[in-house]
N, C-alpha and C positions, 0 to 999 in steps of 0.2 A: 470747763463747762459749769454754767451759774447752778444753782439751784436756789428757787426764789418761790414761797407761796405764803398767800394769806387764809386766812379762817374766822370763821363766823360761828362755826360751833363746835362739837366734839368731834362728830364725826368727820368733820370737813379735817380737822387739826389730825387727827387720825390719819386720815388718809396722806395729809402731807407727809408726816413721821415715816411711812411706808415709802413714798416716791424717796424720800431724801437718803434713806437707808440702802433702797436699791441701787440710786444712782453713786453712793460711794463703794458699793463692792462691784460696781464697774470700773470706777477709776480704779480702784487698788488691782482688781484682775488685771487691768489692761498693763499696769505699771510694771506688774509682775511676769508677764507675757514678755514684756518687752526687757526685763532685766534677766531671764532665763534664756532667751534666744541666743545670745552670743553663746552660753553655755552647750547648748544644742550644736550649734556649727562646731564647735570646738572637737563635741565628739566624734560629729560626721567625719570631720576633716580628714584624719586618717585613713578612712575607706577612701578615699578619693585616690585613685590611680597619679601614679610621680612618674616622673622622669626620670630613670635611673642612672646612677653616675658608674664609674669605676673608679678602682683604686685610684688613680691618679686624678680624680674628681672631675673628669671633662666627660658631657653627658653623653650617654651612650642608648643604642639601641634598645627601648623598651624592652624588658625581657617578657618572653611569650608567659602568658598564665591563664590560669582559668577560675573562674569565682569561687569561694568556699563554698563545698557543699556540708549540708547536714552539719551544720556545727556540735549539735547535741550539747549536752551540760557539762560536758569534761575537757578540760583545753587539749586542743587541737596538737598532735604528736609532728615534729620539725623533724625530717629524713632530709639526709642530703648526700648528693653521692656524683664523681667526677668525670665524665663519660668523653674520652678523648680517641679518637681514629675508630679503629675496631673494637673498642670495647664498649659502644653505646647499644649495640645487641646486648651486650652482659647485662647493660644497668635496667635496659626495659626490662630482664626476666627477672632479676633482682625486686625491682619493684612490683612485679607481677606478684612475687610471693608474697612481698607485705601487703598488697591490698587482699590478696585470696585469703591470708589467715586472719587479718586483725577486723574490729569492728569497732573501735574509736577512730576518731575523723582524723587523717592523716593532709600532712601538707609537704610534697615533694618539692625539694628546689636541687635543680639540676643544672650543674655547670657544664656545658660542652660545646665542642666549636661549633661557629655560625653555619656551616653548611650540613650539620646534624640536626638542627633544630625542627626543621620540617619532617624529619624523619621520625624523632623521637614523638612529637605529637601527633603526628599521626597516629603512630600504633597506642597512643595513650588514648587518644578520642574513640580507636575503636572498637574500646571495651564496652560491653552492656554497660545499661545504665544503674542496676544495680550493683554493679562493679565501683562504678565512677561516682556514686553516691558515697563514698568511702573517702574519696581525696580530691585535693587540689593541687595543683602543681604550677611551676614559675621554671621557665627554662633562663639559665642566665646564661652568659657571653665568659668566655674564658677572660681573666685580667691578672697583670701583674704590672708590680712598677716600674716606670718606663727604666730607672736606676737597676742597671743588672735581669733587663727583661728576659734576654736571652737564656740567661745562665739559671733564673726561675722557671721558665717554662720548659728548660730540657732535664733540670734536676730528676734523678733516677729516672724515671719514665714521663712521658710527654704530658705535661698540665700535672703531673700528681702533687707536687708542692702547692697547688691550687687551695687544698684544705687547710694549708696553712694560714691563707688569709681570711677564712670563713668568719672568724670574729668581726674585722672589719667589712665584708663583703655585705654581711647579714645583721645591719647595726640594728634591726627591727626585731631580732628573734633574741628571745632570752637564754634558750635552752633548745640544744641540736644533737640528734645522732648524726653519725656519718658514718657511712658501709663504702669498702670499695665496692667495685661494680661485680665482682666475681664471689659475693657473699649473698648465700639464700638464708631468707626468715624457714625455719621449720616452728616457728611457734608463733604465736603474734606480739608484733611490735610493742603493744602495751605490755609487756613483761617487763622489757629491758626496760623502756621507757618510766615503767614507774620504780626501777634505781635510782632515780633523781630524789626519792624520798631520803636514801640513804647517806647523800651527802651531807656531810658536816659543814661546819660554816666555813672552814679553810678549804675544801674540796673546790676544784674546778674543771676536773677533768677526769673521767675514768679511762681505767689502763684493763688489759686482761693479759697475765704473765704468760710469756714463753714459757716451752715443759724445762726446768730447772732456772727459770728465773732470770733470763739474759736479757731483758728488757722489754720495750714497750712495744708492740706489733699496732700498728696505727691503721690496720685495715678496720675495726670498729673502735669509734668513738665516741662517749657521752659526754656532753661537753655544756658547760653551764657559760654560755656566751658574755654573759655580762658581767662575771666574776671577771674571766678571763683580760674584758677590754679594761677593768678597773684596777686589775692588782699589778703593782709593782713586783717584778721577777726579779731572783735575786741570780743573780750569774758569775762567772768567772771573771769577766772583762772589767766591770768597773765596780766600784764601793757600793755603789747606789742601785736599787732597782730600776729596771726601765720596766715600760708597758711591753706589752704584747708586741703591736706596731712598731716600737722603738729597737724592738730585741734582735728581730729577725735578718735585716742588713747587715749588723754588726756580726752576728751569728754565723752568717753565712761565709764572710769574709775570714773568717778565725779559725774555722773548722774544713771549709770547703776541699782543702786536698787532704782530709783524713779521714772523712766521711764513706762509707760503698751504699746506704740504703738512703741517701739523700733526705727528704723532709723527715724520715723516719726516725733517722739519728739527730736531727735539730730538734727533734720532739723528746728524743731521748735525753738528751744533752741538758735541754732547759729545765726536764724536771728530775734529773739527777741533782740540781739544785734547788728543787724546791719540792721534795717528797712529800711533804705536807699536804701538798695539792691536790694528790691524785688516788682516785679511789678503785680499788683492785677487785675486779669482780670476777666471776669463776671461766674456767676456761671452755666449758661447753658451753659458753656463749661466743666463742670465735674456735670453733674447734676446725682445724688443719690438718693437712698429712701427718706434719709433725708429731701429731697427739697417738697414731697408730702405727707408722711406719716401723718403728723400733719396741714392737708390742703395746700394750693400752697403757698412754700416760696422763689419761685425764678420768680420774674417780668420778666426778659429776657424771659424765657422762653415762659412764657404766651404773649409775645410780638412778638418775632421771631422765638420759636421754642428749642428744645433741640438740641444743637450741638454736643455733645456727651454725652452718656450713662453710667453710671460705675455702673454696678450691684458688688457693692461691700457687701461682707458678705454672699456670693454665693449666691443671690439673684435670678441670672439667671439661676441657676438650681434646684429651689425649687418651693413649690405652694404660697411662702410668698407674693411674687408680681410676678403674672403671667404676668403683660404686661411690664417687664424687661426681662420675660423668653422667651415671643413671639417674640421681637426682636430678642433677640440673636440666638433663632432658626431658624429663617426668614433667618437670614445672614448665618447662618449654613447649612441649606438644599439647599439654592441656589445651581445650577449649570450653572457654566461660560457659555454663549452664549445663555442660555435660555433668552425668553425676557424677559427684567428687571421689566415690568410692570406687566404683567399678571401673572409671575411666582415669582415675588416677592414683590412687593406693594401690588397688590390688596389682596392676600393672609394675607398678613401681615396686612392691615386695618383691614379684615374680624377677625381675631385671636383676635385683639386689644379691637373690637367691645365686643366679649366675656369677656373680663375682667373688663367690666364698674362699676363691682359692689366690687371692689379690690380701694386701695388706689392709686396704680399706675394707675390703669385702668382708673379713673377718669379723671384722664389729660392726656392720652393716645396722645391724639391727638397733643400736644407738641411734640410727638417723629415723628410723620410722615410730620410736617409743612413743614418745610424747607426739609427734607428727599425726599419728594413726589417730589418737584420742581425740585432737583436734579437729582433723579431717569427719571424724563420725558426728563431731558435735556440727560441724558447721554445714553438712549434708543435708541434717533436719530443718536447718531456717534458711535453706535455700528457695527459691521459687520455684512454684511447680514445672517440674518437667526438668530440673537442675539440681 
């Protein structure tokens, strides 16, 4: 663009100067816009959907997902679950407890067999808008390495060992909370998510001890996936550290004849050699029948109430632990939009009163101590008629 002007008096000269300055501003503005355009494209690029790849690097069916809702100012909490066979109903109920009680944005990562994707999506999409606004989700296909595929898929329980591969499957995720399908949140997810702030520079993984400190129970795991991917883990097989994805196969071959609990045993072996990488959180974040069947074995549950209830060994569906079953059924049968106190909390307390002859029933007031306060707080914020 040429800038040319002649002048015969001061007024004409002034006018030319103004035109010249405006032209220069235009040129610089155009140059700046062109310079910043690629940067803007790079920022937007990660938001575009991409073709999913499984653990073997092969393009697979794109995961079923929803758009992120209501991101707010705080980071989105990432929650993962693995659901195979008949466990998908449990998984949906667990996700229901998370959505009911939490106010911070959630992102669900659901790993399930192909034939379960539609039913899971239908269940989540049927929830009312004020609940769906709290979360987004993606349904992933189950994927194991080609090598020893059958061994991995059937280790302990069908698909259970999928959780070992979460650092590789969710490469875009920094931190993650994994929970088993038979876990129920009795307090908002953000309370346990905030425990990430307690991780020091060496922590990669959180654990909750069994009564008597007999090892890591993998039913609830808070993980810094970025650190897990970058770390070289000490082990009893090589003199040098191995990355997580390099470690799993040799570990399986070395110990497969001597493990009972499958992937949970492998996790215990890894962190036996790397104890400084584990952050221990309290027992009331993973309260199981073990904590009450031989008397009350979780002091913090007595003092603060149970925050997450883990009905392992199928106790939520049997007469062995009626208190666990009562809590599971209360969440399952609650209809969104109904009065949270009259239709959920009061019937639950009445049901628990009928279980006091059982081990869990004797301590069932631990289950509703914090839950009752959260329910009353949420009820005040529910839309009219809910």
